[in-house]
C-alpha positions as CSV (number, residue, x, y, z in Angstrom):
1,X,-1.7,-18.6,30.1
2,X,1.9,-17.8,31.3
3,X,3.5,-17.7,27.7
4,X,6.1,-15.4,28.8
5,X,7.4,-17.4,31.6
6,X,7.5,-20.5,29.2
7,X,9.6,-18.6,26.9
8,X,11.9,-17.2,29.2
9,X,12.4,-20.5,30.8
10,X,13.2,-22.1,27.1
11,X,15.5,-19.2,26.5
12,X,17.6,-19.9,29.7
13,X,17.7,-23.6,28.6
14,X,18.9,-22.7,25.5
15,X,21.8,-20.6,26.6
16,X,22.8,-23.5,29.2
17,X,23.2,-26.5,26.7
18,X,23.9,-24.7,23.3
19,X,26.5,-26.7,21.4
20,X,28.0,-23.7,19.3
21,X,31.4,-23.7,18.3
22,X,33.8,-26.1,16.6
23,X,35.2,-26.3,13.2
24,X,32.0,-26.7,10.7
25,X,31.6,-25.5,7.2
26,X,27.9,-24.8,8.0
27,X,28.8,-22.7,11.1
28,X,27.3,-19.2,11.2
29,X,29.5,-16.4,12.2
30,X,28.4,-14.5,14.9
31,X,28.0,-11.3,13.0
32,X,26.0,-12.8,10.1
33,X,23.5,-14.2,12.7
34,X,23.1,-11.2,14.2
35,X,22.5,-9.2,10.9
36,X,20.0,-12.1,9.9
37,X,18.1,-11.6,13.5
38,X,18.3,-7.8,13.2
39,X,16.2,-8.2,10.0
40,X,13.8,-10.7,11.4
41,X,13.4,-8.5,14.9
42,X,13.0,-5.3,13.0
43,X,10.7,-6.4,10.3
44,X,8.3,-8.7,12.3
45,X,8.2,-7.0,15.8
46,X,4.4,-6.4,15.2
47,X,3.7,-10.0,14.5
48,X,2.1,-11.7,17.5
49,X,3.6,-15.3,16.8
50,X,7.2,-14.1,16.2
51,X,8.4,-12.9,19.8
52,X,7.8,-16.6,21.2
53,X,9.5,-18.1,18.2
54,X,12.5,-15.5,18.6
55,X,12.7,-16.6,22.2
56,X,12.4,-20.6,21.7
57,X,14.3,-21.2,18.5
58,X,16.8,-18.6,17.3
59,X,19.2,-18.9,20.3
60,X,19.8,-22.4,19.2
61,X,20.6,-21.5,15.5
62,X,24.2,-21.7,15.1
63,X,24.3,-23.9,11.7
64,X,22.9,-23.6,8.5
65,X,23.4,-25.4,5.3
66,X,25.0,-23.7,2.2
67,X,22.8,-24.4,-0.9
68,X,24.5,-23.3,-4.1
69,X,22.3,-22.4,-7.1
70,X,24.6,-21.0,-9.9
71,X,26.4,-18.0,-8.6
72,X,24.2,-17.7,-5.7
73,X,24.6,-19.2,-2.0
74,X,21.7,-19.3,0.2
75,X,22.0,-20.3,3.8
76,X,19.2,-22.4,4.6
77,X,18.1,-24.0,8.2
78,X,14.9,-26.0,8.9
79,X,13.3,-25.8,12.3
80,X,10.6,-28.0,14.1
81,X,9.0,-27.1,17.3
82,X,6.8,-29.5,19.6
83,X,5.1,-28.0,22.5
84,X,3.1,-30.1,25.0
85,X,2.7,-28.1,28.2
86,X,-0.1,-27.9,31.0
87,X,-0.4,-24.2,31.9
88,X,-1.7,-23.9,35.3
89,X,-3.3,-20.6,36.9
90,X,-5.3,-19.8,39.7
91,X,-8.6,-21.0,38.4
92,X,-7.8,-23.6,35.6
93,X,-5.4,-26.1,34.1
94,X,-4.9,-25.5,30.2
95,X,-3.1,-27.3,27.6
96,X,-0.8,-25.4,25.7
97,X,-0.3,-27.9,22.4
98,X,1.4,-26.6,19.3
99,X,3.4,-28.2,16.4
100,X,5.2,-26.0,13.8
101,X,8.0,-26.6,11.1
102,X,10.0,-23.8,9.6
103,X,12.3,-22.8,7.3
104,X,14.6,-19.9,7.3
105,X,16.8,-18.7,4.6
106,X,19.0,-15.9,3.7
107,X,21.5,-14.7,1.4
108,X,23.8,-11.6,0.6
109,X,25.6,-11.1,4.1
110,X,28.0,-8.2,3.8
111,X,30.5,-8.3,6.5
112,X,31.7,-4.7,5.9
113,X,28.1,-3.3,6.4
114,X,27.0,-6.0,8.7
115,X,23.8,-6.5,6.5
116,X,21.9,-9.1,4.8
117,X,20.0,-9.1,1.4
118,X,17.2,-11.1,1.9
119,X,15.8,-13.1,4.5
120,X,12.8,-15.4,3.8
121,X,11.0,-17.1,7.0
122,X,8.4,-19.6,6.2
123,X,6.4,-21.5,9.0
124,X,3.6,-24.0,9.1
125,X,1.7,-26.3,11.3
126,X,2.9,-29.7,12.0
127,X,5.9,-31.6,13.1
128,X,5.7,-34.9,14.5
129,X,3.8,-36.5,11.4
130,X,5.4,-36.4,8.2
131,X,5.2,-35.2,5.3
132,X,4.2,-31.5,6.4
133,X,2.0,-30.0,3.2
134,X,1.3,-26.6,4.1
135,X,-0.3,-23.9,2.2
136,X,0.6,-20.4,2.8
137,X,-1.6,-17.1,3.4
138,X,-1.5,-14.1,5.4
139,X,-2.2,-15.8,8.8
140,X,-2.2,-19.2,10.2
141,X,-3.0,-21.3,13.3
142,X,-0.4,-23.5,14.6
143,X,-3.3,-26.2,15.9
144,X,-4.7,-26.3,12.3
145,X,-2.9,-28.7,9.9
146,X,-2.2,-27.7,6.4
147,X,-1.7,-23.8,7.0
148,X,1.3,-21.8,7.3
149,X,2.4,-18.1,6.6
150,X,5.8,-16.6,5.3
151,X,7.7,-13.5,5.1
152,X,10.1,-12.0,2.6
153,X,12.5,-9.3,3.8
154,X,14.6,-7.3,2.0
155,X,17.5,-5.1,3.7
156,X,17.3,-1.5,2.1
157,X,19.8,0.0,4.3
158,X,21.5,-0.1,7.6
159,X,18.5,-0.3,9.7
160,X,15.9,-0.5,6.9
161,X,13.9,-3.3,5.5
162,X,10.9,-3.7,3.1
163,X,8.6,-6.7,4.2
164,X,6.2,-8.9,2.1
165,X,3.6,-11.2,3.7
166,X,2.7,-14.5,2.0
167,X,-0.5,-14.9,0.2
168,X,0.0,-18.1,-1.7
169,X,2.5,-20.9,-1.8
170,X,3.5,-24.0,0.1
171,X,5.9,-25.6,2.6
172,X,6.8,-29.3,2.2
173,X,8.7,-31.2,4.9
174,X,9.3,-34.6,3.3
175,X,11.6,-36.4,5.5
176,X,13.3,-35.3,8.9
177,X,16.1,-37.3,10.5
178,X,17.7,-36.2,14.1
179,X,20.3,-37.6,16.4
180,X,19.9,-38.2,19.8
181,X,17.7,-35.7,21.8
182,X,19.4,-33.7,24.6
183,X,17.1,-33.2,27.3
184,X,17.6,-30.4,29.9
185,X,15.3,-29.8,33.2
186,X,14.3,-26.3,34.0
187,X,12.1,-26.6,37.1
188,X,8.7,-28.1,36.2
189,X,9.7,-28.0,32.3
190,X,11.8,-30.2,30.1
191,X,13.2,-29.0,26.9
192,X,14.6,-31.5,24.3
193,X,16.9,-30.5,21.4
194,X,18.0,-32.6,18.6
195,X,19.7,-31.7,15.5
196,X,19.6,-33.6,12.3
197,X,18.4,-33.2,8.4
198,X,15.2,-32.1,6.8
199,X,14.4,-32.6,3.1
200,X,11.5,-30.8,1.3
201,X,10.8,-27.7,-0.6
202,X,9.1,-24.3,-0.3
203,X,7.8,-21.3,-2.4
204,X,6.0,-18.5,-1.6
205,X,4.3,-15.3,-3.4
206,X,4.0,-12.2,-1.0
207,X,2.6,-8.6,-1.0
208,X,4.5,-5.6,0.2
209,X,3.5,-4.8,3.7
210,X,1.1,-2.5,4.6
211,X,0.0,-1.2,1.0
212,X,0.4,-4.6,-1.4
213,X,1.8,-2.3,-4.1
214,X,4.5,-4.9,-5.2
215,X,4.4,-8.7,-5.5
216,X,7.6,-11.2,-4.9
217,X,8.0,-14.6,-5.5
218,X,10.6,-17.1,-4.4
219,X,11.4,-20.6,-3.7
220,X,14.0,-23.1,-2.3
221,X,14.5,-26.5,-3.0
222,X,16.1,-28.5,-0.1
223,X,15.4,-32.0,-1.4
224,X,19.2,-32.8,-0.9
225,X,18.7,-32.3,2.8
226,X,19.6,-29.2,4.7
227,X,20.5,-28.5,8.5
228,X,17.6,-28.8,10.9
229,X,16.8,-28.2,14.5
230,X,13.8,-30.0,16.5
231,X,12.9,-28.7,20.0
232,X,10.3,-30.5,22.3
233,X,8.9,-28.7,25.5
234,X,7.0,-30.8,27.9
235,X,6.0,-30.4,31.6
236,X,3.8,-27.8,33.5
237,X,4.0,-24.2,33.9
């Protein structure tokens, strides 16, 4: 299956119809977004699923809700991805179908050092049928309902990170509300993007990679609603 071509097409579409800009209290500063992506890119470089998510989703993320808990402010954005594509090669036509919901959260951005303190990325199966109620573990399959995984990333230096991989926990998406979808054609593919709000909660227990020598636990309640992005890719490739 030509997944690389699919992802490159999606990236081009993302750049073509992104609506970044404007005055918005939840807009992400470019330097802050770069710091978050650097943490994800470095810490998850060996994960087989992450490169596709990075190409399909992150070019669009330009808003993240500010969730305040005491003296702590955490940026939170939910993402939902729906892929229904026929992948055609010289011998066969294979459906590529996957639905995923995820939550990206971070805190502690330092504009001087261009670093973030902690990034949490949780992702589970399912997007179109709510509620999503996924248990978290070391690995998951996007086409297996009820499963999910996640990472906790702590930046220890300018380009140094400690990474913990989920062993237990849950991701709940209770409701989702989106505005009108924006469709953009790219050859035989159509990419639809909608922005809205998602409610739910998540918690994860994770162990240090690679030696499991330490365990961390964290959670996020976004029952009041956080910014969300939904993407649907259809067509033939």
